[in-house]
C-alpha beads as a LAMMPS data file, in Angstrom:
LAMMPS data file: protein, C-alpha beads

204 atoms
203 bonds

1 atom types
1 bond types

-500.0 500.0 xlo xhi
-500.0 500.0 ylo yhi
-500.0 500.0 zlo zhi

Masses

1 110.0

Atoms # bond

1 1 1 333.574 239.863 -200.284
2 1 1 330.268 239.706 -198.378
3 1 1 327.649 237.219 -199.237
4 1 1 324.869 238.485 -201.473
5 1 1 321.403 236.974 -201.114
6 1 1 319.487 236.211 -204.244
7 1 1 315.917 235.787 -203.101
8 1 1 313.830 233.071 -204.680
9 1 1 310.116 233.530 -205.157
10 1 1 307.913 230.649 -204.104
11 1 1 304.397 230.116 -205.451
12 1 1 303.436 227.372 -203.065
13 1 1 302.541 229.458 -200.002
14 1 1 299.127 229.480 -198.358
15 1 1 297.727 232.302 -196.251
16 1 1 294.272 232.553 -194.642
17 1 1 292.893 235.236 -192.323
18 1 1 289.872 233.419 -190.925
19 1 1 290.469 231.673 -187.612
20 1 1 289.155 228.128 -187.445
21 1 1 289.588 225.046 -185.246
22 1 1 292.512 223.020 -186.467
23 1 1 292.960 219.438 -185.605
24 1 1 296.390 219.066 -187.235
25 1 1 299.142 217.905 -184.894
26 1 1 301.933 220.454 -184.516
27 1 1 305.342 220.929 -182.930
28 1 1 305.752 224.381 -181.403
29 1 1 308.900 226.262 -182.482
30 1 1 308.000 229.562 -180.729
31 1 1 304.789 230.135 -178.747
32 1 1 305.588 233.823 -178.873
33 1 1 304.413 234.198 -175.252
34 1 1 307.838 235.126 -173.856
35 1 1 311.294 236.170 -175.057
36 1 1 314.027 233.716 -174.092
37 1 1 317.453 235.378 -174.402
38 1 1 319.022 231.942 -174.688
39 1 1 317.118 231.075 -177.875
40 1 1 315.973 234.419 -179.253
41 1 1 318.309 236.569 -181.350
42 1 1 317.449 240.157 -182.356
43 1 1 318.982 242.325 -185.031
44 1 1 318.063 246.043 -185.111
45 1 1 314.641 245.442 -183.606
46 1 1 312.990 246.042 -180.270
47 1 1 310.895 243.069 -179.114
48 1 1 308.349 242.507 -176.383
49 1 1 305.423 240.191 -175.689
50 1 1 302.170 242.170 -175.534
51 1 1 298.524 241.336 -174.784
52 1 1 296.120 241.774 -177.684
53 1 1 292.399 242.362 -177.979
54 1 1 291.958 239.201 -180.028
55 1 1 290.650 236.199 -178.028
56 1 1 292.471 233.836 -180.421
57 1 1 295.802 235.605 -179.853
58 1 1 295.803 236.668 -176.186
59 1 1 299.558 237.315 -176.156
60 1 1 301.899 237.800 -179.134
61 1 1 305.459 238.811 -179.973
62 1 1 305.750 242.445 -181.192
63 1 1 308.775 243.546 -183.177
64 1 1 309.376 247.294 -183.636
65 1 1 311.662 248.139 -186.561
66 1 1 313.154 251.616 -187.046
67 1 1 313.982 251.805 -190.735
68 1 1 315.563 255.245 -190.309
69 1 1 318.656 253.505 -188.919
70 1 1 321.200 253.477 -191.742
71 1 1 322.585 250.045 -192.704
72 1 1 320.151 248.220 -190.461
73 1 1 319.261 244.601 -191.228
74 1 1 316.243 244.039 -188.968
75 1 1 315.273 240.527 -188.084
76 1 1 314.224 238.057 -185.430
77 1 1 315.718 234.588 -185.095
78 1 1 314.683 231.627 -182.951
79 1 1 316.903 228.609 -182.273
80 1 1 315.708 225.116 -181.538
81 1 1 317.198 221.630 -181.161
82 1 1 319.177 220.396 -184.181
83 1 1 317.213 217.788 -186.133
84 1 1 313.714 219.094 -185.167
85 1 1 312.887 219.929 -188.770
86 1 1 312.288 216.352 -190.014
87 1 1 310.636 216.193 -193.471
88 1 1 309.519 212.583 -192.865
89 1 1 307.410 213.791 -189.937
90 1 1 306.519 217.393 -190.790
91 1 1 305.120 218.944 -193.928
92 1 1 305.234 222.724 -193.298
93 1 1 306.115 225.659 -191.137
94 1 1 303.138 227.872 -190.191
95 1 1 302.613 230.959 -188.107
96 1 1 300.246 233.905 -187.518
97 1 1 301.257 237.487 -188.215
98 1 1 299.902 241.048 -188.445
99 1 1 301.387 244.506 -188.966
100 1 1 300.549 248.197 -188.527
101 1 1 301.793 248.895 -192.034
102 1 1 302.791 247.112 -195.236
103 1 1 306.061 245.937 -193.746
104 1 1 307.386 243.061 -195.683
105 1 1 309.336 240.116 -194.295
106 1 1 310.800 236.819 -195.405
107 1 1 311.153 233.422 -193.706
108 1 1 314.448 231.535 -193.611
109 1 1 315.832 228.333 -192.095
110 1 1 319.485 228.094 -191.071
111 1 1 321.904 225.208 -190.729
112 1 1 324.170 224.963 -187.714
113 1 1 327.429 224.775 -189.724
114 1 1 328.381 225.510 -193.328
115 1 1 328.413 222.668 -195.839
116 1 1 331.824 221.534 -197.012
117 1 1 331.181 222.844 -200.551
118 1 1 330.055 226.385 -199.626
119 1 1 329.614 228.976 -196.890
120 1 1 325.836 229.334 -197.219
121 1 1 323.855 228.135 -194.233
122 1 1 320.385 229.415 -194.832
123 1 1 317.318 228.562 -196.959
124 1 1 314.614 230.839 -198.221
125 1 1 310.984 229.973 -197.760
126 1 1 308.973 232.932 -199.040
127 1 1 308.118 236.595 -198.524
128 1 1 305.043 238.217 -197.083
129 1 1 303.453 241.662 -196.744
130 1 1 302.137 242.647 -193.333
131 1 1 298.326 242.860 -192.899
132 1 1 296.388 244.806 -190.307
133 1 1 294.334 241.720 -189.379
134 1 1 295.748 238.423 -188.152
135 1 1 296.749 236.109 -191.023
136 1 1 297.936 232.520 -190.789
137 1 1 300.655 231.546 -193.239
138 1 1 301.680 227.995 -194.116
139 1 1 305.018 227.469 -195.801
140 1 1 305.477 223.860 -197.103
141 1 1 308.944 222.504 -196.336
142 1 1 309.405 221.878 -200.063
143 1 1 309.201 225.669 -200.569
144 1 1 312.488 226.247 -198.715
145 1 1 315.325 226.317 -201.268
146 1 1 319.026 227.062 -200.934
147 1 1 319.779 230.773 -201.238
148 1 1 322.330 231.686 -203.892
149 1 1 325.291 233.991 -203.352
150 1 1 328.974 234.461 -203.949
151 1 1 332.159 234.347 -201.818
152 1 1 335.942 234.017 -202.196
153 1 1 337.688 230.689 -201.672
154 1 1 341.437 230.136 -202.205
155 1 1 341.740 233.406 -204.015
156 1 1 338.913 232.681 -206.416
157 1 1 335.364 233.869 -206.441
158 1 1 332.719 231.047 -206.112
159 1 1 329.236 231.846 -207.407
160 1 1 326.317 229.659 -206.343
161 1 1 323.045 230.188 -208.229
162 1 1 320.761 228.975 -205.470
163 1 1 317.443 227.235 -205.906
164 1 1 318.627 223.802 -204.950
165 1 1 316.255 221.752 -202.740
166 1 1 317.222 221.018 -199.149
167 1 1 318.789 217.576 -198.845
168 1 1 318.849 215.141 -195.909
169 1 1 322.109 216.531 -194.556
170 1 1 320.631 220.029 -194.557
171 1 1 317.485 218.962 -192.747
172 1 1 319.508 217.089 -190.106
173 1 1 321.434 220.262 -189.242
174 1 1 318.796 222.968 -189.253
175 1 1 318.463 224.731 -185.890
176 1 1 317.192 228.264 -186.591
177 1 1 314.224 230.040 -188.142
178 1 1 314.502 233.723 -189.021
179 1 1 312.002 236.409 -189.919
180 1 1 313.889 239.082 -191.813
181 1 1 312.016 242.354 -192.368
182 1 1 311.913 244.527 -195.473
183 1 1 315.444 246.034 -195.884
184 1 1 314.181 248.107 -198.910
185 1 1 312.711 250.503 -196.344
186 1 1 316.093 251.269 -194.831
187 1 1 316.792 254.991 -194.592
188 1 1 313.061 255.936 -194.512
189 1 1 311.194 257.458 -191.624
190 1 1 309.092 254.345 -191.165
191 1 1 308.704 252.559 -187.868
192 1 1 307.145 249.114 -188.428
193 1 1 305.329 247.096 -185.777
194 1 1 305.144 243.431 -186.806
195 1 1 303.489 240.796 -184.572
196 1 1 303.871 237.013 -184.594
197 1 1 302.044 234.208 -182.777
198 1 1 302.303 230.412 -182.737
199 1 1 305.244 229.488 -184.942
200 1 1 304.874 225.736 -185.519
201 1 1 305.857 222.671 -187.564
202 1 1 302.790 220.838 -188.978
203 1 1 302.808 217.085 -188.820
204 1 1 301.990 215.004 -191.931

Bonds

1 1 1 2
2 1 2 3
3 1 3 4
4 1 4 5
5 1 5 6
6 1 6 7
7 1 7 8
8 1 8 9
9 1 9 10
10 1 10 11
11 1 11 12
12 1 12 13
13 1 13 14
14 1 14 15
15 1 15 16
16 1 16 17
17 1 17 18
18 1 18 19
19 1 19 20
20 1 20 21
21 1 21 22
22 1 22 23
23 1 23 24
24 1 24 25
25 1 25 26
26 1 26 27
27 1 27 28
28 1 28 29
29 1 29 30
30 1 30 31
31 1 31 32
32 1 32 33
33 1 33 34
34 1 34 35
35 1 35 36
36 1 36 37
37 1 37 38
38 1 38 39
39 1 39 40
40 1 40 41
41 1 41 42
42 1 42 43
43 1 43 44
44 1 44 45
45 1 45 46
46 1 46 47
47 1 47 48
48 1 48 49
49 1 49 50
50 1 50 51
51 1 51 52
52 1 52 53
53 1 53 54
54 1 54 55
55 1 55 56
56 1 56 57
57 1 57 58
58 1 58 59
59 1 59 60
60 1 60 61
61 1 61 62
62 1 62 63
63 1 63 64
64 1 64 65
65 1 65 66
66 1 66 67
67 1 67 68
68 1 68 69
69 1 69 70
70 1 70 71
71 1 71 72
72 1 72 73
73 1 73 74
74 1 74 75
75 1 75 76
76 1 76 77
77 1 77 78
78 1 78 79
79 1 79 80
80 1 80 81
81 1 81 82
82 1 82 83
83 1 83 84
84 1 84 85
85 1 85 86
86 1 86 87
87 1 87 88
88 1 88 89
89 1 89 90
90 1 90 91
91 1 91 92
92 1 92 93
93 1 93 94
94 1 94 95
95 1 95 96
96 1 96 97
97 1 97 98
98 1 98 99
99 1 99 100
100 1 100 101
101 1 101 102
102 1 102 103
103 1 103 104
104 1 104 105
105 1 105 106
106 1 106 107
107 1 107 108
108 1 108 109
109 1 109 110
110 1 110 111
111 1 111 112
112 1 112 113
113 1 113 114
114 1 114 115
115 1 115 116
116 1 116 117
117 1 117 118
118 1 118 119
119 1 119 120
120 1 120 121
121 1 121 122
122 1 122 123
123 1 123 124
124 1 124 125
125 1 125 126
126 1 126 127
127 1 127 128
128 1 128 129
129 1 129 130
130 1 130 131
131 1 131 132
132 1 132 133
133 1 133 134
134 1 134 135
135 1 135 136
136 1 136 137
137 1 137 138
138 1 138 139
139 1 139 140
140 1 140 141
141 1 141 142
142 1 142 143
143 1 143 144
144 1 144 145
145 1 145 146
146 1 146 147
147 1 147 148
148 1 148 149
149 1 149 150
150 1 150 151
151 1 151 152
152 1 152 153
153 1 153 154
154 1 154 155
155 1 155 156
156 1 156 157
157 1 157 158
158 1 158 159
159 1 159 160
160 1 160 161
161 1 161 162
162 1 162 163
163 1 163 164
164 1 164 165
165 1 165 166
166 1 166 167
167 1 167 168
168 1 168 169
169 1 169 170
170 1 170 171
171 1 171 172
172 1 172 173
173 1 173 174
174 1 174 175
175 1 175 176
176 1 176 177
177 1 177 178
178 1 178 179
179 1 179 180
180 1 180 181
181 1 181 182
182 1 182 183
183 1 183 184
184 1 184 185
185 1 185 186
186 1 186 187
187 1 187 188
188 1 188 189
189 1 189 190
190 1 190 191
191 1 191 192
192 1 192 193
193 1 193 194
194 1 194 195
195 1 195 196
196 1 196 197
197 1 197 198
198 1 198 199
199 1 199 200
200 1 200 201
201 1 201 202
202 1 202 203
203 1 203 204
């Protein structure tokens, strides 16, 4: 039986649209100035790096999502070295985004291998609605929680409620971040254009 995601709402997300000088030290996950086929994974989206008319975002990653495609699960995933997401050093994931319509998306982190006690390898950080202007979002690492689901093991169905915090073993094995777009629009005649810039880890 396929896994079923049970999305968890997070109230500890921060988003601001005004650009300001930021002195916080960061580790870049994706500068969004080029698409590297070795580290970028696409699912039902067309992606390209485009120039913008915003001096603070001269180049950005543009994702085009055709929701008319039946059964699509559009998303963009970026891989990075295992162990980069260290909660002792970093406090949050942040990024800039904008959209041509109210296309929603969620942010997830993935482990490299399943835990011994389940087959779930991802964590949910929060969901967002696209805005026409550039918006910076900050997702505290504590906002990422284990996603619940269900699967079959040894002939019996295992149900995991989700919501558990990420432990040290999880953090040590995270190597992917994923932006999953709004699957509720599947089957509609909507083409979404979602843009991202400067996906980073913020140092404490």
